[in-house]
C-alpha positions in Angstrom: -9.1 -10.5 10.9 -7.0 -13.4 9.8 -5.7 -11.7 6.7 -2.0 -11.8 5.8 -0.2 -8.7 4.6 3.3 -8.0 3.3 4.7 -4.4 3.6 7.3 -3.1 1.1 8.6 0.3 0.1 8.7 3.5 2.2 5.8 4.6 4.4 4.4 8.1 4.8 2.0 7.9 7.7 4.0 5.5 10.0 7.5 6.1 11.2 8.5 2.6 10.4 7.1 -0.8 9.3 7.1 -2.1 12.8 4.5 0.5 13.7 2.2 -0.5 10.8 2.7 -4.2 11.6 1.7 -3.6 15.2 -1.5 -2.0 14.1 -2.4 -4.8 11.7 -1.7 -7.4 14.3 -3.8 -5.5 16.9 -6.8 -6.0 14.5 -6.1 -9.7 14.1 -4.1 -9.7 10.9 -0.7 -11.1 10.2 2.4 -9.6 8.6 4.8 -11.8 6.6 8.2 -10.9 5.2 7.7 -12.2 1.7 4.9 -12.6 -0.8 3.5 -16.1 -1.1 0.2 -17.8 -2.1 -1.0 -17.3 1.4 -0.6 -13.5 1.2 -3.9 -11.5 1.0 -2.5 -8.1 0.3 0.8 -6.4 -0.6 1.1 -2.9 0.9 3.2 -0.6 -1.3 2.8 3.1 -1.8 4.2 2.6 -5.3 2.1 -0.1 -7.0 3.9 0.4 -10.3 7.3 -0.4 -8.7 9.4 -3.1 -10.4 10.3 -4.6 -7.0 10.5 -8.4 -6.6 7.6 -8.3 -4.1 5.4 -6.4 -6.6 6.3 -8.9 -9.4 5.5 -11.8 -7.1 2.2 -10.3 -6.1 1.2 -9.7 -9.7 2.1 -13.2 -10.7 0.1 -14.7 -7.9 -2.9 -12.3 -8.4 -2.5 -10.7 -5.0 -4.0 -7.2 -4.7 -1.4 -4.4 -4.2 -2.8 -1.7 -1.9 -1.4 1.7 -0.7 -0.8 2.8 2.8 -3.9 5.0 2.6 -6.0 1.9 1.7 -4.8 -0.1 4.7 -5.4 2.8 7.0 -9.0 3.0 5.7 -9.4 -0.8 6.2 -8.1 -0.6 9.8 -10.3 2.4 10.6 -13.4 0.4 9.4 -12.5 -2.3 11.9 -12.3 0.0 14.9 
């Protein structure tokens, strides 16, 4: 509740990012388009990716979690 997420990379359990975004928002979270100091988690199935969002998250000390981890977090809230 109240956490801010950024989604990057391809998804395996959702047909698109909009679907995952809707689920996060249904639990009271927010989804932003870019990584910033107010981001709580970056969702990326490839945490070792050299993407600009991964680099920004690492520089800001933001945890990078996988799709499986966000699914577990959402399940715990239900």
